[in-house]
C-alpha positions in Angstrom: -152.4 26.3 165.3 -151.6 26.4 161.5 -150.7 29.8 160.2 -153.1 31.2 157.6 -151.8 31.5 154.0 -151.2 35.1 152.9 -153.8 36.4 150.5 -152.7 39.6 148.8 -152.9 41.4 145.5 -149.9 39.3 144.4 -152.2 36.2 144.5 -154.6 37.7 141.9 -153.8 36.8 138.4 -155.7 37.3 135.1 -155.3 34.7 132.3 -155.5 35.8 128.7 -157.7 33.7 126.4 -155.0 31.2 125.2 -153.6 30.7 128.7 -157.1 29.9 130.1 -157.8 27.3 127.3 -154.4 25.7 127.7 -154.7 25.5 131.4 -158.3 24.1 131.3 -158.6 22.4 127.9 -161.3 20.0 129.2 -163.7 23.0 129.7 -163.5 23.6 125.9 -163.0 20.2 124.2 -164.0 17.6 126.8 -161.5 14.8 127.4 -158.0 14.8 125.9 -157.0 11.3 125.0 -154.6 10.0 122.3 -157.2 9.4 119.5 -158.1 5.8 120.4 -161.7 7.1 121.3 -164.0 8.9 118.9 -164.7 11.6 121.4 -161.0 12.4 122.2 -159.9 16.0 121.9 -158.1 15.8 118.6 -161.4 14.9 116.9 -163.1 17.8 118.6 -160.4 20.1 117.2 -161.1 18.8 113.7 -164.9 19.1 114.3 -164.7 22.7 115.4 -162.9 23.7 112.2 -165.3 21.7 110.0 -168.3 23.1 111.7 -167.5 26.5 110.4 -167.3 25.1 106.9 -170.7 23.4 107.3 -172.2 26.6 108.4 -171.0 28.2 105.2 -172.6 25.3 103.2 -175.9 25.7 105.1 -175.9 29.4 104.2 -175.6 28.4 100.5 -171.9 29.1 100.2 -169.6 26.3 99.0 -170.6 22.7 98.2 -167.2 21.1 98.7 -164.9 20.7 101.7 -161.4 19.3 101.3 -159.6 17.7 104.3 -156.2 16.2 104.6 -154.4 14.6 107.5 -150.8 13.9 106.9 -148.8 12.6 109.9 -150.0 15.0 112.6 -151.0 18.0 110.4 -154.6 18.7 109.6 -155.7 20.9 106.8 -159.3 21.9 106.1 -160.3 24.0 103.0 -163.8 25.2 102.2 -165.1 27.3 99.3 -167.5 29.5 101.3 -167.6 33.3 101.6 -164.2 33.5 103.3 -163.6 35.4 106.6 -163.8 39.1 106.2 -160.1 40.0 105.7 -159.9 42.6 108.4 -161.1 40.1 111.0 -159.0 37.1 110.2 -156.8 37.4 113.2 -159.7 38.4 115.6 -161.9 35.5 114.6 -159.3 32.9 115.6 -157.8 34.6 118.6 -160.4 36.8 120.3 -163.1 35.2 122.5 -166.7 35.9 121.7 -165.9 37.0 118.2 -167.5 35.5 115.1 -170.2 36.0 112.5 -172.6 33.6 114.3 -173.5 36.4 116.7 -175.2 38.2 113.8 -178.4 36.2 113.0 -178.5 37.8 109.5 -175.3 35.9 108.6 -176.0 32.6 110.3 -179.2 30.8 111.2 -179.6 27.7 113.3 -175.8 27.4 113.5 -174.0 24.5 115.1 -172.6 26.7 117.8 -172.8 30.3 119.0 -170.2 30.4 121.7 -167.4 32.0 119.7 -164.8 29.6 121.2 -164.3 26.8 118.6 -161.4 27.9 116.4 -159.8 29.8 119.3 -159.6 26.5 121.2 -158.0 24.8 118.2 -155.5 27.7 117.9 -154.6 27.7 121.6 -154.1 23.9 121.7 -152.0 23.6 118.5 -148.2 23.9 118.2 -148.8 25.4 114.8 -152.0 27.0 113.5 -152.5 28.9 110.2 -155.6 30.5 108.8 -156.0 31.9 105.3 -159.0 33.7 103.8 -159.6 34.5 100.2 -162.5 36.7 98.9 -163.1 39.3 96.2 -159.7 38.7 94.6 -157.7 39.2 97.8 -156.1 37.0 100.4 -155.0 37.3 104.0 -153.2 34.8 106.3 -152.0 34.6 109.9 -149.9 32.1 111.7 -149.9 31.2 115.4 -147.9 28.9 117.7 -149.8 27.8 120.8 -152.1 30.7 120.3 -149.4 33.3 120.0 -149.4 35.3 116.7 -146.1 34.9 115.0 -146.9 36.1 111.5 -149.6 38.6 110.5 -149.2 38.7 106.7 -150.5 41.7 104.8 -153.5 41.5 102.4 -152.4 40.5 98.9 -153.9 40.0 95.5 -154.9 36.4 94.8 -156.4 34.4 92.0 -157.4 31.5 94.3 -161.0 30.6 94.7 -162.8 32.2 97.6 -163.0 30.4 100.9 -161.1 29.6 104.1 -158.2 27.3 104.7 -157.1 26.3 108.2 -154.0 24.1 109.0 -153.1 23.0 112.5 -150.9 20.5 114.4 -152.3 19.5 117.8 -149.9 20.1 120.7 -148.4 16.8 121.7 -147.6 18.1 125.2 -151.4 18.2 125.7 -152.5 15.3 123.4 -149.8 12.8 124.3 -148.8 10.2 121.7 -151.9 11.2 119.7 -152.8 9.6 116.4 -155.8 10.3 114.1 -157.7 7.1 113.3 -159.1 7.2 109.8 -162.2 5.1 110.9 -163.3 7.8 113.4 -162.6 10.6 111.0 -164.6 8.9 108.2 -167.5 8.3 110.5 -167.6 11.9 111.5 -167.4 13.0 107.9 -170.2 10.6 106.8 -172.4 12.1 109.5 -171.8 15.5 108.0 -172.9 14.5 104.5 -175.9 12.5 105.8 -177.1 15.7 107.5 -176.2 17.9 104.5 -177.4 16.2 101.3 -175.6 17.7 98.3 -172.4 18.4 100.3 -169.2 16.7 99.1 -166.3 16.2 101.5 -163.0 15.0 100.2 -160.8 13.3 102.8 -157.3 12.4 101.7 -158.6 11.9 98.2 -161.7 9.9 99.1 -165.1 11.4 98.4 -168.0 11.4 100.8 -171.5 12.3 99.6 -175.1 11.5 100.4 -178.4 12.2 98.6 -180.8 10.5 100.9 -179.8 11.9 104.3 -180.7 9.8 107.4 -181.9 6.9 105.2 -178.4 6.5 103.9 -177.1 6.6 107.4 -179.2 3.6 108.5 -178.5 1.7 105.2 -174.7 2.3 105.4 -174.5 1.3 109.1 -176.6 -1.9 108.8 -176.7 -5.0 106.7 -179.9 -5.0 104.6 -180.6 -8.7 105.5 -180.9 -7.8 109.2 -183.6 -5.1 108.6 -187.2 -6.2 109.3 -188.8 -3.8 106.8 -187.7 -1.0 104.5 -186.5 2.1 106.2 -189.2 4.6 107.0 -187.8 8.1 106.0 -189.8 11.2 107.0 -188.7 14.9 106.4 -190.1 18.2 107.5 -188.8 21.8 107.5 -186.7 21.5 110.7 -186.8 17.8 111.3 -185.9 14.5 109.6 -186.3 11.0 111.0 -185.5 7.5 109.8 -186.4 4.2 111.5 -186.7 0.4 111.1 -186.4 -2.6 113.3 -183.7 -5.2 113.4 -184.4 -8.9 113.1 -181.8 -10.0 115.6 -180.8 -7.0 117.8 -182.3 -6.8 121.3 -181.9 -3.3 122.4 -182.7 0.2 121.0 -180.4 2.2 118.8 -180.6 5.9 118.1 -178.5 8.3 116.1 -179.5 11.8 117.1 -178.4 15.3 115.8 -179.1 18.9 116.5 -178.1 21.5 113.9 -175.7 19.0 112.5 -174.1 18.2 115.9 -174.0 14.5 116.7 -175.6 14.3 120.2 -174.1 11.1 121.3 -175.7 11.3 124.7 -179.2 12.2 123.4 -181.1 14.9 125.2 -184.6 16.4 125.0 -185.1 15.7 121.3 -184.1 12.0 121.6 -186.4 11.5 124.6 -189.3 13.2 122.7 -188.6 11.0 119.7 -188.7 7.8 121.8 -192.0 9.0 123.4 -193.4 10.0 120.0 -192.8 6.5 118.5 -194.6 4.9 121.4 -197.6 7.2 121.3 -198.0 7.0 117.5 -197.8 3.2 117.5 -200.3 2.9 120.4 -202.7 5.3 118.6 -202.4 3.5 115.3 -203.1 0.0 116.6 -205.5 1.2 119.3 -203.5 -0.9 121.9 -201.6 0.2 125.0 -198.5 -1.8 124.2 -195.6 -1.6 126.7 -193.1 1.0 125.5 -190.2 -1.5 125.8 -192.0 -3.9 123.4 -192.6 -1.1 120.9 -189.0 0.1 120.9 -187.2 -3.2 121.3 -184.8 -3.8 118.4 -185.5 -0.3 116.9 -182.8 1.2 114.7 -183.4 4.9 114.1 -182.1 8.4 113.5 -183.4 11.9 114.2 -182.1 15.3 113.2 -183.7 18.6 114.2 -182.8 22.3 113.8 -183.2 24.6 116.7 -182.7 28.4 117.1 -179.8 29.0 119.6 -179.7 25.4 121.0 -178.6 24.9 124.6 -176.3 22.0 125.3 -175.4 20.4 128.6 -171.7 20.6 127.9 -169.2 22.5 125.9 -168.7 19.5 123.5 -172.5 19.6 122.7 -173.1 15.8 123.2 -176.5 16.3 124.9 -179.3 18.7 124.1 -180.8 20.6 127.0 -183.1 22.9 125.0 -186.8 22.6 125.6 -187.8 25.2 122.9 -187.3 25.2 119.2 -186.8 29.0 119.2 -188.7 32.0 118.0 -192.5 31.4 118.0 -192.2 27.7 117.4 -193.5 25.2 120.0 -191.4 23.2 122.5 -189.0 20.5 121.2 -191.2 17.8 122.7 -194.5 19.0 121.2 -192.9 19.7 117.8 -191.5 16.1 117.6 -194.7 14.5 118.9 -196.8 16.4 116.4 -194.5 15.6 113.4 -194.1 11.9 114.2 -197.7 11.5 115.2 -198.9 12.9 111.8 -196.3 11.5 109.3 -195.5 8.1 110.8 -199.3 7.5 111.2 -199.8 8.4 107.5 -196.9 6.1 106.5 -198.3 3.1 108.3 -201.8 3.6 106.8 -200.3 3.7 103.3 -197.8 0.8 104.0 -199.9 -2.0 105.5 -197.2 -4.7 105.0 -194.7 -2.7 107.1 -197.4 -2.0 109.7 -198.2 -5.7 110.0 -194.5 -6.6 110.5 -194.1 -4.0 113.2 -197.1 -5.3 115.1 -195.9 -8.9 114.8 -192.5 -7.7 116.2 -194.2 -6.0 119.1 -196.3 -9.1 120.0 -193.1 -11.2 119.8 -191.3 -8.8 122.2 -194.3 -8.9 124.5 -194.3 -12.7 124.7 -190.6 -12.7 125.4 -190.8 -10.0 128.0 -193.6 -11.9 129.9 -191.6 -15.2 129.7 -188.6 -13.4 131.3 -190.5 -11.3 133.8 -190.0 -13.6 136.8 -186.3 -14.3 135.9 -185.7 -10.5 135.4 -187.1 -9.7 138.8 -184.9 -12.3 140.6 -181.9 -11.2 138.6 -182.4 -7.5 139.6 -182.6 -8.5 143.2 -179.4 -10.6 143.0 -177.6 -7.7 141.2 -178.8 -5.3 143.9 -177.5 -7.5 146.7 -174.2 -8.0 145.0 -173.9 -4.2 144.6 -174.6 -3.7 148.3 -171.8 -6.2 149.2 -169.5 -4.8 146.5 -168.6 -8.4 145.4 -167.9 -7.7 141.7 -167.9 -4.0 141.0 -165.6 -1.4 142.6 -167.3 1.7 141.3 -165.8 5.2 140.7 -166.6 8.2 143.0 -168.4 10.0 140.2 -171.1 7.4 140.2 -171.1 6.7 143.9 -172.1 10.4 144.4 -174.4 10.6 141.4 -177.9 9.5 142.2 -179.0 9.9 138.5 -176.3 7.4 137.5 -175.6 9.5 134.4 -172.7 8.7 132.0 -169.7 11.0 132.1 -167.2 11.3 129.2 -164.3 10.5 131.5 -165.7 7.4 133.1 -164.1 4.0 132.4 -165.0 0.4 133.5 -162.2 -2.1 133.4 -163.4 -5.7 133.0 -160.6 -7.9 134.5 -160.0 -11.6 135.2 -159.1 -13.0 138.6 -158.4 -11.4 142.0 -154.8 -10.5 141.4 -155.3 -8.6 138.2 -158.4 -6.7 139.5 -156.4 -6.0 142.7 -153.6 -4.4 140.8 -155.9 -2.2 138.7 -158.1 -1.3 141.7 -155.1 -0.1 143.7 -153.6 1.9 140.8 -156.8 3.3 139.2 -158.1 6.9 139.3 -160.9 6.3 141.9 -162.8 9.3 140.7 -163.4 8.2 137.1 -162.2 4.5 136.8 -164.2 1.5 138.0 -163.3 -2.2 138.0 -165.5 -5.2 137.4 -163.9 -8.5 138.3 -164.7 -11.7 136.4 -164.5 -15.1 138.0 -163.1 -17.6 135.6 -164.1 -17.7 131.9 -167.4 -16.2 130.8 -169.9 -18.4 129.0 -169.9 -18.6 125.2 -173.2 -16.8 124.6 -173.4 -17.4 120.8 -176.8 -18.6 119.8 -178.3 -18.2 123.3 -181.3 -16.0 124.1 -181.5 -13.0 126.4 -182.7 -15.3 129.1 -179.1 -16.3 129.8 -178.1 -12.8 130.6 -180.4 -12.9 133.7 -179.6 -16.5 134.6 -175.8 -16.2 134.4 -174.4 -14.4 137.4 -171.5 -12.8 135.5 -173.6 -11.5 132.7 -176.4 -10.4 135.0 -174.1 -8.4 137.2 -172.2 -6.9 134.2 -175.4 -5.8 132.6 -176.5 -4.2 135.9 -173.1 -2.5 136.3 -173.3 -1.0 132.8 -177.1 -0.2 133.2 -177.8 -1.1 129.6 -180.8 -3.4 130.0 -183.3 -1.0 128.4 -181.3 1.5 126.3 -177.9 2.7 125.5 -179.1 6.1 126.7 -178.6 4.8 130.2 -175.0 3.5 129.8 -173.1 4.5 132.9 -169.5 4.3 131.5 -168.3 6.0 128.4 -165.4 3.6 128.0 -165.6 -0.2 128.6 -162.2 -1.7 128.6 -161.4 -5.4 128.5 -158.2 -5.9 130.6 -157.0 -9.5 130.3 -153.6 -11.2 130.2 -151.8 -11.3 126.9 -151.8 -15.1 126.8 -154.1 -17.7 125.3 -156.5 -17.7 128.2 -156.6 -13.9 128.2 -157.3 -13.8 124.5 -160.1 -16.4 124.9 -161.8 -14.3 127.6 -161.6 -11.3 125.3 -163.3 -13.2 122.6 -166.0 -14.4 124.9 -166.7 -10.9 126.2 -166.8 -9.5 122.7 -169.3 -12.3 121.8 -171.5 -11.3 124.7 -171.7 -7.7 123.5 -172.2 -8.7 119.9 -174.9 -11.1 120.8 -176.9 -8.9 123.2 -175.6 -5.3 123.1 -174.0 -4.7 119.6 -174.6 -0.9 119.9 -172.0 -0.8 122.6 -169.5 -1.7 119.9 -171.3 0.2 117.1 -171.1 3.4 119.1 -167.5 3.0 120.0 -167.5 2.2 123.7 -165.6 -1.1 123.8 -161.8 -1.3 123.9 -159.0 -3.7 124.6 -156.3 -2.6 127.1 -152.8 -2.9 125.8 -150.3 -3.8 128.6 -146.6 -4.2 128.2 -145.1 -7.6 127.5 -141.6 -6.7 128.7 -139.8 -4.3 131.1 -136.3 -3.4 130.1 -134.3 -1.3 132.6 -130.9 -0.4 133.9 -130.0 1.8 136.9 -130.9 5.0 135.1 -133.9 4.2 132.9 -136.9 1.9 132.6 -138.6 1.2 129.2 -141.9 -0.7 128.9 -142.3 -2.7 125.7 -145.5 -3.7 124.0 -143.9 -5.9 121.3 -140.8 -7.9 120.6 -139.6 -5.1 118.3 -139.9 -2.5 121.1 -138.0 -4.9 123.3 -135.2 -5.2 120.8 -135.1 -1.4 120.4 -135.0 -0.8 124.2 -132.1 -3.2 124.6 -130.1 -1.3 121.9 -130.9 2.0 123.5 -129.9 1.1 127.1 -126.2 0.8 127.7 -124.7 -2.2 129.5 -126.6 -5.4 130.1 -130.2 -4.2 131.0 -132.5 -6.4 133.1 -135.3 -7.8 131.0 -138.6 -8.9 132.6 -141.4 -10.8 130.8 -144.8 -10.0 132.3 -146.8 -13.2 132.2 -150.0 -11.7 133.6 -151.5 -8.4 134.8 -151.3 -9.7 138.4 -147.5 -9.7 138.2 -147.4 -5.9 137.5 -147.3 -3.9 140.7 -149.9 -1.2 141.4 -147.2 1.5 141.2 -146.2 0.3 137.7 -149.8 -0.2 136.6 -150.5 3.5 137.1 -148.4 4.2 134.0 -150.6 1.8 131.9 -154.1 3.1 132.9 -153.2 6.8 133.3 -152.3 9.5 130.8 -150.3 7.0 128.7 -153.0 4.4 128.6 -153.0 2.5 125.2 -156.4 1.3 124.0 -157.4 -0.6 120.9 -161.0 0.1 119.9 -163.2 -2.8 119.0 -164.8 -2.0 115.6 -167.3 -3.7 113.4 -167.1 -4.4 109.7 -170.5 -3.1 108.6 -170.3 -5.3 105.5 -170.7 -8.5 107.6 -173.8 -9.5 109.5 -173.2 -10.0 113.2 -174.9 -13.3 113.0 -172.4 -14.4 110.2 -169.5 -13.1 112.2 -170.5 -15.0 115.4 -171.4 -18.1 113.5 -167.9 -18.3 111.9 -165.8 -17.5 114.9 -167.9 -18.9 117.8 -170.1 -21.6 116.1 -169.4 -25.3 115.4 -167.9 -24.9 111.9 -164.6 -26.3 113.2 -163.1 -27.3 109.8 -163.7 -23.9 108.2 -162.2 -22.1 111.1 -159.2 -24.4 111.1 -158.6 -23.7 107.4 -158.9 -20.0 108.1 -156.3 -20.1 110.9 -153.9 -22.2 108.9 -154.1 -19.9 105.8 -153.6 -16.8 107.9 -150.8 -18.4 109.9 -149.0 -19.1 106.6 -149.4 -15.5 105.6 -148.1 -14.2 108.9 -145.1 -16.6 108.8 -144.2 -15.5 105.3 -144.4 -11.8 106.4 -142.1 -12.5 109.4 -139.6 -14.3 107.2 -139.5 -11.6 104.6 -138.9 -8.9 107.3 -136.1 -10.9 108.8 
């Protein structure tokens, strides 16, 4: 019989605030990551600091925020009221301390948990805060949450406001790097939601006068919009919507009190319902909801008193009430959209006619596909039962709602050997594997019908659960894991084409990645170095003494499961697939996947010359 473990007073331990945050960072900032994903922890740290500046702007204090990121150091400066000087240290180092608990100072704030800057402080190797107000200044410096310099109050001629500088702790955020594309997107969302605010990032200005209308205009090519953007504003609500000429599925950008709720919530669900109800009432027809919402591109922002979110990172709203004596979130949005969208359609008959024609077209296409969709769902269900293509993660196997989790990843692999290596080395709790058989079909120019008729596409769509809406996406990260050879590159291109053709919002919302795997292994008896480029190989050979053994990996299947753990674990390298908003998806696909062979050949030759010249100049 096994002897029971001793349980005494010595086993009881109390963590102080910084120890608790550093031991359980995921509780405060979600996933960690290296910056390759827009919801990685380093961006949450930046957001927590900016949120305080935004709250100052909302309260009428400070119209400009200055942000710089140099190497790994982040600096954020606002021109708000400044932290009361006697509380500078407490505000960034004592839990449940902050002005947002006093409703007289902050209303409808981004967050009321009193944790934000404390988490940034605890998770940074260096953290400095400086407040200036009423001709005086006070600063404090911390290292990993420990106060190392508590400067005295001094006279200052600087403008009032708060300045925060921090360097994320690399022992927590391994090999991290801020990607300017993600930072810029975050900052643009802030200015869309706060017209009149100016944010300066590394010298570049971000500003918006038209709110959510600017958001839709800036994120879409005007030639792809079916009709002019409908833009409606109320006291605590703003919406913008249009339909795409080419996109199949629904696209929503939703916000609560300035927070980007990437996983939607009660407000987004109510918005989807309100659009359907208003359209049905306007036309006097019981159109199918999927036909009304097909190809919609929209945005909604609401303000709620003391919002309740379903996670610390505030990506999904759980509140059902607007706060105070206001009605529920659902009834408030239904009433607003029902009144103002109906009025707009009555006044803009040309837009109303285009919407109805779009609905009728969607209805015809849905009915034509109904039989095929039914058979496809049955095939997908049988394949799932027999586990032929998808090796799911435990989070989803035990989750009847099939909800998306921030940590979940689906690897799309080619061939049995590669999928076998990843399957054996993955984290079974959060990582799933979908195995392709051969090369996917080139889906450029094909209709949605092919998604149901083609076994690979049908089963992939079912695995992702994205037939109706991105709100149902089961995996936060979709990673294409193919060999680093010509065939592997071709498969990548075909898969990206599939998503661009049928589910572009997967890419637009930052869910699609390419897995980087090492090309070489350089090792001697003491050390092994994995190299992702020729230059890294050269550097590794110089570093290792003697004559190291050099192995060239020809395919993923050649990498043993034990080795593969390094490449899909904490040190996983991902390249996000991003869209250039200036180019129409149709034009992009036509050029790279169409039959314009001479133009493409000319493009390849010209770029090959540029690359050869670059290599020659470097050598």
